[in-house]
Phi, psi and omega in degrees: 000128178247131178249127180243124181252147177237122179280349182255004185282340183086352177267130180305147182303317182297326178292321178296317179297309181302314182297317182288324176292315179302316179297322178294325178288309182296328180276358177086004178289325174252128186262160179304132180089349181289142182271134174283159175302151178298158179305311183295318182295314181294320178300316179293316181298320183269352182058048176234171181286156177300324180296326179297312180291320179301316180296317179299312181296317180296324176296321178293326175295316180297328178279354178064038173255342173222160174235159177248108179259127180304128178086345181244339180094207184264127183237144178287136177249164179297135181243135177299129184300318180295321177295318180297314180298317179296318180295316179294322178296318178296318179295320178297317180300315179296320179294322179293322177297315179295319179298314180298318179295317179295319180295316178298317180297326180271002181058040176272129180286164179298321179296318178294321179296319177300318179296315179298318179295318177301318179297315180294321180296321181289333183270010183292000000 
């Protein structure tokens, strides 16, 4: 799992971390029982504060996608497929709204946007 943070996105770092971990879980990249990186290790890898990673992990615990087991750290738990699909659909909808607004603001035509989306889709 690779987490990429943007300091210019306007989205808090802990939200970016949480969102990317959640997507990795819902998308099957992280499997049930798999251990997340330790708080300290992820904070060091991402060059963020320990509190930032702690908040992201604690939010994921509250959402019931990971658990914190004493001595083992944070582990991925089984997620209901329908809940995962609904969460991903909601996230996609929000991203599309943001994309449409950004495209309109940049005066990108629908045809140009389709080309850009095709390029991004091919580079996954």
